[in-house]
N, C-alpha and C positions, 0 to 999 in steps of 0.2 A: 504494500500500500504506500501511497505517497505521503510525504510530510510537507508542510507548508507554513509560511509566515503570513498572517492575515490581519486585516483591519476589521474591527467590530464596530457596529453602529451604536449610537446613543439609544436609550430605551424607547423613545417615541418613534424614531425611524425604524427600529427593529420591530416594534408593534405594528406599524403600517405595512411592513414587508410580510410579517406573519399573517396579517389579514389577507393579503394577496395569496399566500400559500394556502390558507384555509379555504378561500373561494375556489382555488384550483382543485383542491382535494374534494370539495363538495360537488364539483363538476366531473368527478372521476378522472381527473388528470393527475398523473403521478408527481405530486409536488414534493418539496423538500421537507414538508411537515410530517410528523412532529419531531423527527429525530435530529434534524440539523439546526443550525443557528445561522441567520443571515450574516454574511461576511463578504469581504473582497480579498481575494488571494493576491498577495504581492510577490511571493517567491515560492517555487515548487521544486522538489527534488525527491529522489528515492529515499534519501535520509538527510535530515538536518541535525547536526550536532547540537547538544544542549548549550554549548558555549555561545551559540548565535544569540541567545536571549540577552546575555550581558552586552554583547556587541551592539545590538540594536536598541537596547533600553533607553539610551539618550534621546532617541527619536520620539519617545512618548511625550517629551516636553512640547512637541508640536501639536499635541492633541488637547482639546478637541479641534478637529479640522472640518470646516464646512464642506458639505458635498451636496450634489444634486443627483437624484436617481432619475435618469432620463428615459429615453425610448426603449421599447422592447426590442430584443434582437434574438436571432437564432444562431447557435454555434453548432458545429459538427456537420456530418454528411448524411448518413442514412436515417438515423433517428436523432431528432433535434434536441439540443439543450436549450431550453427557453430561459432567457435572462433579461435583466434590465441593465442598460448602460449606466455606468457612473461617469458623469460628465468629467473629462480629464482636465482639471485645472493645472496651472503651473505648480501650485503647492503640492498637489497630489502626485504629479509626475516627478517632482523633486524628491518627495518622500520615498516613492517607489525606487528611484535610482539610488538613494542613500541606503535603503535596505539591502539592495544588491551589492553596493560597494562595501558595506560594513560586514555583511554575512556571507559574501560569495565563497570564501574559503571554507565555510561550514556546510555548504550544499554539496552533497555527495551522490553519485560521482560527479555530477554537474547540475546546474539549474536547468529546468525544462525550458527549451528555447522560446516557447510562447509566453513565458513569464519574464523574459529579459527586457530591460529598457529598450524602447524603440520597436518592440514586437508585441507588447502587452496590450490587451484590451480590458480596461477596468470594467468589471461587471459583477452583479450579484445574481447567482443562479436561483431560478424559481422552480423549474421542473426539468426532469430528465426523461429521455426516451419518449418524446412526444411525436406522434406520427398520425398520418391520415386525417380523418375528420376531426379528431381532437385538437389538431393544430390551430384551426380557425377559432374554436372556442377558447383555447388557451391564450391566443394572442389578444382576443377581446377582453378577457378577464385581466390579463397581466398588464395591459396598457392603461388601466385606470388606477389612480389618477395619472394624468399625463406626465406630471413631474412631482417628485417628493423632495422638498428641501429638508435637509437633515445635517447630521455630522457624524464623523468617526470619533469614537470615544476611547478605544483601546486597541492594543496590538496583542496578538496571541500566536503561539506556535502550536500547530496541530501535528500530532503523531498518529498517522493513519494506521500504523501497525497495532498500536495499543488502543486506538480510538479515544485518545485523551488529549485535552488541550491544556496549554500552560500559558496563563496570562503573563504578559511581559510588562 
């Protein structure tokens, strides 16, 4: 399983995203509810050493960081991952680049290419494996409201092998 360094939303923004997850689940669309937590992945690797926490901890001084949850988007090829774009501000892109600069040596064997600065699409996942007729319903549900003004409140490291998160 993958490991990641992620941004977590403030409680109000998280609640609004969980409302979208609940609406998707009520429409029989495989949402992230109830097991997941809304987040934006900054760095991904097969393994991230625990030392990364201390290296990126100074970046928490930049939080809270304002964000806008924007348009719906589809990622993937055969079965879609439904997400909402996080509007990429200069502050967010700088934070992302700093996470990679500071923790790069702790990402083993290397960071996932699509998480690298210049190749990253900031997003929050709403549902996975969305296909066929469910896709139209999912897009209608996920697109409301058109924009969510919020903020990022915390950083965490996710250990996908243990299914445990560590607040940084």
